[in-house]
C-alpha positions in Angstrom: -167.2 -141.7 57.5 -170.7 -141.5 58.9 -173.9 -142.1 57.0 -174.8 -138.4 57.6 -171.5 -137.4 55.8 -172.5 -139.6 52.9 -175.8 -137.7 52.6 -174.0 -134.4 52.6 -171.6 -135.7 49.9 -174.6 -136.7 47.8 -176.1 -133.3 48.3 -172.8 -131.7 47.1 -172.8 -133.9 44.0 -176.4 -133.1 43.2 -175.7 -129.4 43.7 -172.8 -129.6 41.3 -175.1 -130.8 38.6 -177.9 -128.4 39.4 -178.9 -125.7 36.9 -179.2 -122.7 39.1 -177.4 -119.3 39.4 -173.8 -119.6 40.5 -174.2 -117.3 43.5 -177.0 -119.5 44.9 -175.0 -122.7 44.3 -172.1 -121.2 46.0 -174.2 -120.1 49.0 -175.6 -123.6 49.4 -172.2 -125.3 48.8 -170.6 -123.2 51.6 -173.4 -124.2 54.0 -173.0 -127.9 53.0 -169.3 -127.8 53.7 -169.9 -126.2 57.1 -172.4 -128.9 57.9 -169.8 -131.6 56.9 -167.3 -130.0 59.2 -169.8 -130.1 62.1 -170.5 -133.8 61.4 -166.8 -134.6 61.7 -166.6 -133.2 65.2 -166.8 -135.8 68.0 -169.3 -133.9 70.1 -171.9 -133.3 67.3 -175.2 -135.2 67.7 -175.0 -136.7 64.2 -177.7 -139.3 64.8 -180.3 -136.7 65.7 -179.9 -134.8 62.4 -180.6 -137.5 59.8 -184.2 -136.3 59.2 -183.0 -132.8 58.3 -180.4 -134.2 56.0 -182.9 -136.4 54.2 -185.2 -133.5 53.7 -182.3 -131.5 52.2 -181.4 -134.4 50.0 -185.0 -134.6 48.8 -185.0 -130.8 48.0 -181.7 -131.1 46.1 -183.0 -134.0 44.1 -185.9 -131.7 43.0 -183.4 -129.1 42.1 -181.5 -131.6 40.0 -184.7 -132.4 38.1 -185.2 -128.7 37.4 -188.1 -128.5 39.8 -187.0 -125.4 41.8 -188.0 -121.8 42.2 -186.9 -118.9 44.4 -188.3 -120.6 47.5 -186.2 -123.7 47.1 -183.0 -121.9 48.1 -184.7 -120.4 51.1 -186.0 -123.8 52.1 -182.6 -125.3 51.8 -181.0 -122.5 53.8 -183.7 -123.0 56.5 -182.9 -126.7 56.8 -179.2 -125.9 57.0 -179.8 -123.3 59.7 -181.7 -125.9 61.8 -178.8 -128.3 61.3 -176.1 -125.8 62.3 -178.1 -124.7 65.4 -178.7 -128.3 66.5 -175.6 -128.6 68.8 -176.8 -125.6 70.7 -180.2 -127.2 71.2 -178.7 -130.5 72.4 -176.7 -129.0 75.3 
């Protein structure tokens, strides 16, 4: 498993412990699982996405400490969107 997959796994673990509404947790969890699926593809540029993953991990650590608001979910979804669109940008 790649270092990027380990970061996504850590994000999933932090999300599981987070105190936030279930629908928001589910939305983020689905996106994280989709990201992990992308990372497991051979043609995905995993090395170029590490900064985005570290930013997400940082945000999820804040969430785990209870330091989140309505903008946190939007910020996480924006990071995830950048990640998912990365293969299109690399072609």
